[in-house]
C-alpha positions in Angstrom: -56.0 -16.0 54.0 -55.0 -19.8 53.8 -51.4 -20.6 54.2 -50.1 -23.6 52.0 -46.9 -25.6 52.2 -46.1 -27.7 49.1 -43.7 -30.7 49.5 -41.9 -31.5 46.2 -42.4 -28.2 44.3 -40.1 -28.8 41.5 -41.9 -31.2 39.4 -44.6 -30.4 36.7 -47.4 -30.8 39.3 -45.6 -28.8 42.0 -44.7 -25.8 39.6 -48.3 -25.8 38.4 -49.7 -25.6 41.9 -47.2 -22.7 42.3 -48.8 -20.9 39.3 -52.3 -21.5 40.3 -51.8 -20.4 43.9 -50.0 -17.3 43.0 -53.2 -16.6 41.2 -55.4 -17.5 44.2 -56.9 -14.5 46.1 -57.4 -16.4 49.4 -54.3 -18.5 49.5 -50.3 -17.9 50.2 -47.8 -20.3 49.9 -45.4 -20.0 52.9 -43.1 -23.0 52.4 -41.9 -25.3 49.6 -39.5 -28.2 49.6 -36.7 -30.0 47.2 -34.2 -32.2 48.1 -32.3 -31.4 44.9 -32.7 -27.7 45.4 -32.6 -27.3 49.1 -31.5 -23.7 49.7 -32.1 -22.4 46.3 -34.4 -19.4 45.7 -37.7 -20.3 43.6 -36.6 -18.1 40.8 -33.1 -20.1 40.5 -35.1 -23.2 39.6 -38.1 -21.5 38.0 -36.9 -18.2 36.3 -40.3 -17.5 35.0 -41.6 -16.7 38.6 -38.9 -14.0 39.0 -39.7 -12.1 42.1 -43.4 -12.7 42.2 -42.7 -15.2 45.1 -40.2 -14.8 47.6 -39.8 -18.4 48.8 -36.6 -20.8 49.1 -36.6 -24.5 48.9 -36.1 -26.3 52.1 -35.5 -30.2 52.8 -38.4 -32.1 53.5 -39.2 -32.3 57.2 -42.7 -32.9 58.6 -42.6 -30.6 61.7 -41.0 -27.9 59.8 -43.4 -28.3 56.7 -46.6 -27.8 58.7 -45.4 -24.8 60.9 -48.0 -22.1 60.6 -49.6 -24.1 57.5 -53.3 -24.7 57.3 -52.9 -27.2 54.4 -50.3 -29.3 52.9 -50.0 -30.2 49.4 -47.7 -33.3 48.7 -46.5 -33.4 45.2 -44.1 -36.3 45.7 -43.2 -39.4 43.9 -45.4 -42.5 44.5 -44.4 -44.6 47.7 -42.9 -41.4 49.4 -46.2 -39.6 50.7 -47.1 -42.8 52.9 -43.9 -41.9 54.9 -44.7 -38.3 55.7 -48.6 -38.6 55.7 -49.0 -40.1 59.4 -46.5 -37.3 60.6 -48.6 -34.5 59.0 -51.9 -35.6 60.3 -50.5 -35.8 63.9 -50.2 -32.1 63.9 -54.0 -31.7 62.8 -53.2 -30.0 59.3 -55.4 -31.0 56.4 -53.4 -32.3 53.3 -53.8 -33.1 49.5 -51.6 -35.9 48.4 -51.3 -35.8 44.6 -49.5 -39.1 44.4 -51.2 -42.4 44.2 -50.4 -43.6 47.6 -54.1 -43.0 49.2 -56.2 -43.4 46.3 -56.6 -47.5 46.2 -58.5 -48.9 49.2 -57.3 -52.5 48.6 -53.9 -52.9 50.1 -53.4 -55.9 48.0 -54.0 -53.8 44.9 -51.5 -51.4 45.8 -48.9 -54.1 46.3 -49.6 -55.6 42.8 -49.8 -52.4 40.8 -47.1 -50.5 42.5 -44.7 -53.4 43.6 -44.5 -52.2 47.1 -46.3 -52.8 50.5 -48.2 -50.1 51.7 -46.9 -49.1 55.2 -49.9 -47.4 56.6 -52.9 -49.3 55.3 -55.1 -48.1 58.3 -55.0 -44.6 56.8 -56.7 -45.7 53.5 -59.8 -46.0 55.4 -59.6 -42.2 56.2 -58.6 -41.0 52.7 -61.3 -39.5 50.5 -60.9 -39.7 46.8 -60.9 -36.2 45.3 -63.3 -36.1 42.3 -65.6 -33.2 43.4 -68.1 -33.8 40.6 -68.9 -37.2 42.4 -67.8 -36.9 46.0 -68.2 -33.2 46.8 -69.6 -33.8 50.2 -67.2 -36.1 51.4 -64.4 -33.8 50.3 -65.6 -31.0 52.3 -65.1 -33.0 55.5 -61.7 -34.7 54.4 -58.5 -34.6 56.3 -56.6 -36.7 54.1 -57.4 -36.1 50.2 -56.4 -38.5 47.7 -56.2 -36.1 44.5 -57.2 -38.5 41.4 -54.8 -39.4 38.5 -55.2 -37.7 35.2 -56.4 -40.7 33.4 -58.8 -41.7 36.0 -60.2 -38.0 36.2 -60.8 -37.8 32.4 -62.1 -41.4 31.8 -64.4 -41.3 35.0 -66.0 -38.0 34.3 -66.8 -39.1 30.5 -68.2 -42.3 31.6 -70.2 -41.5 35.0 -73.4 -40.6 33.5 -73.7 -43.6 31.4 -72.7 -45.9 34.3 -75.2 -44.0 36.9 -77.9 -43.7 34.4 -77.7 -47.5 33.4 -77.3 -46.5 29.9 -74.5 -49.1 29.0 -73.7 -52.6 29.9 -70.8 -53.1 32.5 -69.1 -55.6 30.5 -67.1 -54.6 27.4 -66.1 -51.0 28.4 -62.8 -49.9 26.6 -60.8 -46.6 27.4 -58.4 -45.5 24.6 -56.6 -42.4 26.3 -53.8 -40.1 24.9 -51.6 -38.0 27.2 -49.2 -35.2 26.4 -45.8 -36.0 27.7 -45.7 -34.0 30.7 -47.9 -36.7 32.2 -45.0 -39.0 32.4 -43.3 -36.6 35.0 -40.2 -34.5 34.9 -37.5 -37.1 35.6 -35.5 -37.7 32.2 -36.1 -41.0 30.6 -34.8 -42.2 27.0 -38.0 -42.5 25.4 -39.2 -38.9 26.5 -36.1 -37.2 25.0 -37.2 -35.0 22.0 -35.8 -36.8 19.2 -37.6 -40.1 20.5 -41.0 -38.4 21.4 -41.5 -35.8 18.7 -43.4 -37.1 15.7 -44.3 -40.1 17.7 -47.3 -41.7 18.8 -47.1 -44.9 21.0 -49.2 -47.1 23.1 -47.6 -48.2 26.4 -48.2 -50.4 29.6 -51.3 -52.2 27.8 -53.1 -54.1 30.7 -50.4 -53.0 33.1 -50.9 -49.3 33.9 -51.2 -48.4 37.4 -54.1 -46.2 36.8 -56.2 -49.2 35.7 -57.3 -50.3 39.4 -58.0 -46.8 40.2 -60.4 -46.4 37.2 -62.0 -49.7 38.1 -62.4 -49.0 41.7 -64.2 -45.8 41.3 -66.2 -47.0 38.2 -67.4 -50.0 40.3 -68.3 -47.7 43.2 -70.5 -45.6 40.6 -72.1 -48.8 39.3 -72.3 -50.6 42.6 -71.0 -53.6 41.1 -67.6 -54.8 40.2 -66.5 -53.7 36.9 -63.3 -54.9 35.0 -62.5 -52.8 31.7 -59.7 -52.5 29.0 -57.6 -49.3 29.4 -54.9 -48.5 26.9 -52.8 -45.3 27.3 -50.6 -43.5 24.8 -48.1 -40.8 24.8 -48.4 -38.1 22.0 -46.0 -35.5 21.2 -47.3 -32.4 23.0 -46.5 -30.8 26.2 -50.2 -30.9 27.9 -53.5 -32.3 27.4 -55.3 -35.7 27.7 -58.0 -37.3 25.6 -60.0 -40.0 26.3 -62.1 -42.1 24.0 -64.3 -44.4 25.9 -66.6 -46.9 24.4 -69.7 -48.7 25.9 -72.5 -51.2 24.5 -76.1 -49.6 25.0 -78.4 -51.3 27.2 -81.4 -49.8 25.5 -82.3 -47.9 22.5 -81.0 -44.3 22.7 -80.2 -41.4 20.2 -77.1 -39.1 20.6 -79.5 -36.2 21.5 -80.9 -38.4 24.3 -77.6 -38.9 25.8 -76.5 -35.4 25.6 -79.5 -34.3 27.3 -78.8 -36.8 29.8 -75.2 -35.5 30.4 -76.3 -32.1 30.4 -78.8 -32.7 33.2 -76.1 -35.0 35.3 -73.6 -32.3 35.1 -76.0 -29.2 35.2 -74.5 -27.6 38.4 -70.8 -28.6 37.7 -68.7 -25.4 37.1 -65.8 -27.0 35.4 -67.8 -29.5 33.0 -68.8 -28.5 29.7 -71.0 -31.0 27.8 -70.8 -30.4 23.8 -73.9 -30.1 21.7 -74.9 -33.0 19.5 -72.6 -32.9 16.6 -69.6 -31.3 18.4 -66.6 -32.9 20.0 -64.1 -31.6 22.1 -60.4 -30.7 21.5 -57.6 -30.5 24.0 -56.6 -27.2 22.7 -59.8 -25.9 24.2 -59.2 -26.9 27.9 -55.3 -26.2 27.8 -54.4 -24.4 31.0 -58.0 -24.6 32.3 -59.6 -26.7 35.1 -62.2 -27.8 32.7 -63.4 -31.2 31.3 -65.0 -31.0 28.0 -67.1 -33.9 27.0 -68.7 -34.8 23.6 -70.5 -38.0 22.7 -72.0 -40.0 19.7 -74.2 -43.1 19.3 -73.3 -45.4 16.7 -76.5 -47.0 15.8 -75.1 -49.7 13.6 -72.9 -51.3 16.2 -75.1 -50.4 19.3 -72.3 -48.4 20.9 -71.9 -45.0 22.3 -68.6 -43.5 22.1 -67.5 -40.6 24.5 -64.9 -38.4 24.1 -63.5 -36.3 27.2 -60.7 -33.9 27.4 -58.7 -32.2 30.0 -55.3 -30.4 30.8 -53.5 -33.3 32.5 -51.6 -30.9 34.8 -54.7 -28.9 35.7 -57.8 -30.8 36.0 -55.8 -34.0 36.0 -53.5 -32.9 38.8 -52.9 -29.4 40.3 -55.9 -27.7 39.3 -58.2 -30.2 40.6 -55.9 -30.1 44.0 -56.8 -26.4 44.2 -60.6 -27.3 43.6 -60.3 -29.9 46.4 -58.6 -27.3 48.8 -61.3 -24.9 48.2 -64.0 -27.4 49.2 -62.0 -28.5 52.2 -61.4 -25.0 53.4 -64.9 -23.8 53.1 -64.3 -21.3 50.1 -66.1 -20.9 47.0 -65.4 -23.8 44.8 -64.1 -21.9 41.7 -62.0 -19.5 43.7 -58.8 -19.1 41.7 -59.6 -21.4 38.9 -61.6 -19.2 36.5 -58.9 -19.5 34.0 -59.0 -18.8 30.2 -57.5 -21.2 28.1 -53.8 -20.8 27.0 -53.2 -19.8 23.6 -50.6 -21.5 21.3 
């Protein structure tokens, strides 16, 4: 049995971790933290858990957090993880960080996009970017795992076969993405209140979203050359779900069927990727509550472009489910353990 500690177990990703780990046959949560709810029982904060898990929130203390733990999940706000990660690593405990603090390898990029200086830049070389479909071998050896953001996960999985196979030009890539409101986090903000967000669709942070350098970093790594692209995120009035529509200019003549076959070959051994048949496109409804990414595509022969649609649940494959998938790889157990989840019904 793997003993797990979770720092920040009151946000959407933290509570989703608790749900997934409760269902995990080889993991046991032994400790949870929250500054706001320290001393409260889990069921007081999340009544839906009832007495399923007998846990009491504690204040965050690195030494107490790692006691008897085999792995730690950090579900903390951006910029806070880097304060505690060095102290956890000193104890030899593996950790999965769900914040952005260890995703970017370039320190100046972190400063540009997150508006603070990175306090432990030396650890960026040690961190492993946790997208299993691309970096599985590195993940199995990781001590410090940087769990990807939701938008990058969906976009990168949608585009990777095209980039790796040289099917599209590296210039002119456009990613149009739409996320459920849980992707904005649990902290109340005026534009996320129900009367403001319901029956509304809005783009935000065009050219400024902090996931942009993360997507460019990893897509450049796949292409083995620097790629600059356009990424536009939107918030849509639903709780969970994320859809990316990505556009690329074809390098050579290829039909929709040709590219569907290429995708099926690329992802043939991936348990959480489902490539749709020609003529079928994915829907966020079909992956809700699962750790899957569904992908469909279409070649527009008139414009010489390929359009790829990829969908995930932003709280599962886009955050906590992928974190558990990475935990499984890091701890040497079957990758799909605890993640064979059916879609949530409406």
